[in-house]
C-alpha positions in Angstrom: -1.1 125.6 196.7 -0.6 129.3 196.9 -1.9 131.5 194.1 1.6 132.9 193.5 2.9 129.5 192.7 0.0 128.5 190.5 0.3 131.7 188.5 4.1 131.5 188.1 5.7 128.0 187.5 9.1 129.6 187.5 8.6 130.8 191.0 7.5 127.3 192.1 10.6 125.8 190.4 12.8 128.3 192.3 11.1 127.4 195.6 11.7 123.7 194.9 15.4 124.3 194.2 15.8 126.3 197.4 14.0 123.6 199.4 16.3 121.0 197.8 19.4 122.9 198.8 18.1 123.6 202.3 17.5 119.9 202.8 21.0 119.0 201.7 22.4 121.7 204.0 20.5 120.5 207.0 21.5 116.9 206.5 25.1 118.1 206.1 25.0 120.1 209.4 23.5 117.1 211.2 26.2 114.8 210.0 29.0 117.3 211.0 27.4 117.8 214.5 27.1 114.0 215.0 30.7 113.5 214.0 31.8 116.3 216.5 29.8 114.6 219.3 31.5 111.3 218.4 34.9 112.9 218.6 34.0 114.6 222.0 32.9 111.2 223.3 36.3 109.7 222.4 38.2 112.5 224.1 36.1 112.2 227.3 36.4 108.4 227.5 39.6 108.1 229.8 37.8 107.3 233.1 34.4 106.0 234.2 32.9 109.6 234.4 34.3 110.4 230.9 33.0 107.2 229.4 29.5 107.8 230.8 29.6 111.3 229.6 30.7 110.0 226.2 27.8 107.5 226.1 25.3 110.3 226.9 26.8 112.5 224.2 26.6 109.6 221.8 22.9 108.9 222.6 22.0 112.5 222.4 23.9 112.7 219.1 21.9 109.8 217.7 18.6 111.5 218.7 19.7 114.7 217.1 20.9 112.9 214.0 17.6 111.1 213.7 15.7 114.4 214.1 17.8 116.1 211.5 17.2 113.2 209.1 13.5 113.3 209.7 13.5 117.1 209.1 15.4 116.5 205.9 12.8 114.0 204.8 10.1 116.5 205.4 11.9 119.1 203.3 12.5 116.5 200.6 8.7 115.8 200.4 7.8 119.5 199.8 9.3 119.6 196.3 7.5 116.4 195.4 4.2 118.0 196.5 4.9 121.2 194.6 5.8 119.2 191.5 2.7 117.1 191.7 0.6 120.2 192.2 2.2 121.8 189.1 1.2 118.7 187.1 -2.3 118.8 188.4 -2.6 122.5 187.6 -1.3 121.9 184.0 -3.7 119.1 183.4 -6.6 121.2 184.8 -5.7 124.0 182.4 -5.5 121.7 179.5 -8.9 120.2 180.4 -10.5 123.6 180.7 -9.1 124.7 177.3 -10.5 121.5 175.8 -13.9 122.0 177.4 -14.0 125.6 176.1 -13.2 124.4 172.7 -15.9 121.7 172.7 -18.6 124.1 174.0 -17.4 126.8 171.6 -17.6 124.4 168.6 -21.1 123.4 169.5 -22.2 127.1 169.9 -20.3 128.4 166.8 -17.5 129.9 168.8 -14.2 128.6 170.0 -10.5 129.1 170.3 -8.4 129.8 167.3 -7.6 126.6 165.4 -10.2 124.7 167.3 -13.1 125.2 165.0 -16.2 127.4 165.5 -16.8 131.0 164.8 -13.9 133.3 165.4 -15.6 136.6 164.5 -14.6 139.3 162.1 
């Protein structure tokens, strides 16, 4: 995870929100495009040439639709990865603070409220 995102959880949350909205937008565009190809296939389907062209459009539309859905799934997975990284960073920070407190307590130093010598 980038240093920018580790240092600023708000920035990571904003990135997650943008990726979520991008995913929704991409899937929406894919659905609209697939619908327009289906409509074009219906319009073309009046003779054998038109029906074949319509079938080709439909097959290409299915491929594009599948690609858009796959891309949407990839963008959906990014926020999950960012969120899991945030949780790991938070736990690591807590563990480090706990370790500092333990070492400090044994050496007569520590964090405020955690025991040990705080200096005057």
